[in-house]
Phi, psi and omega in degrees: 000145179291153166274116191252130174253125182251128179211172179150180183283150176297126179096003185270352179116019184293320177298318174301318180292321179294318181296325174303312185290321181295320175299330179282352180106004178286145171278123188250134171234115183267140171068042189266130177291148184301329180297342176258007177298309185295323180294317180297318182298312183289324175299317176281333174296318181290340179264004182072020178273113187258328184265105188227133176226135173236159177236147178213129183205204186302333185293338175259025186304335189282349183243018184273353187294331180253030188302314185292318177300321181291317179292325176294319173295319177299322181294333179285336181261326185260120188288338178220113178245137173235125174248126182246128178240130183251144177211163174207169176294148178307316181296324179284325174297319181297309181303314183294325177289326179293327176288319183277338180064020177275159184268141179287148187300328180281334165063039174239256174257132188302309184296329171292318180300320185294320179294317177301313182300318178302317182292317180294333181256016180299324180291325176295314180300320179294333177279344185292135177268350175224117177249124182241124175270116180262015180310312184254012186261142166273164179303311181298329182287321175292323179299318178295321181294318177293324183297319179298319184290316186258000183050051178279147176277101186247033183303121182288145180227134179260120188253129182240149182213129171269153176199168172254133178297333183287348173264006182085138177296151176292144184255355184249038176235161182272336186214129177245131181240148181243123186244019180294352179274355177283163180293142191257118182289349181306319187283359175255111189308325181288338179258343183306318176289348183276186175226174181290358171284340181286130180301328179291328173290314180303311182298325178288320180302320182256020190286328186269157179293325178293321180296314181300318182289326178289321178302313184296318176298315180300313179303317182294318183297316184294319179295318176301312182296318176294317184293326173293321181293322178291330180285344176272002177101005178285146180265354181198158178215127186245136180234130176259130184245118184243146166235197186287307190253344180081026185243324189251283192293316181288332170296310180300317177295320178293315176300322180291320179296315180300323179286327191264335182262056185295328183297336187262012178051059184293139177235122182276110177295298175186163171262094195301320191248006183284123179287148174289325175230114183280131184286154178292158184294158177290143184290165180305131180083001175276149178277163182171171180254151178271123180291000000 
């Protein structure tokens, strides 16, 4: 894998590019002086870390005087170096700064800062094998461009989790679905001690035509929501599927979605509230809640 150096004008999208690489498994070091590039390469190679990206820009201007020597030394050790330089029109950079309200690293007048920064980073731009103008690019488009250049593994993943509403819905998912309208195996004594992993429980949950139609609509909705997330540049989308206790219906639905939505690379996070050992039903006259 190449050792990637990211540089460019402030506001041109370097942070977005670095996030794209980080999401693809790269080890990221931001704002690294050129004199440390070779040391970083040797250190990561010694640890067996092959996907590495560093950034150097106007923030490290005090260390750019030995840029050519640093790059030359790294070239002797690293068989494949990629330097990506990002830039954009001044009008676009100005608009992005006005939206973010951040201060430019050179910190005087923005338009003057942009001109000074272009001059300051001219040597880095000259070394770059890839220059990307982000003036008309969205963040997802920049991510796709970088993925194509560096062949990063950006496989989208649909993450699934079953849970029980009586234990509270998860707060770390993008979408929460309610499957409590499906037939409840809890009311059949022979199915109550089992879980949604058991074929007979799943068969009961999806036995009726109404239940099957509901599941198909739910599957279509989950697929559409995940595909829209992927089109906006996301690398994953998480869905929580809940029934009352998190033992029967939600587990069966989650397992079936994981089997059938293969195009979205489904990853089963966990069955959050499914007990490892299901307790026997409460005895006659005992108190308890109906799931």
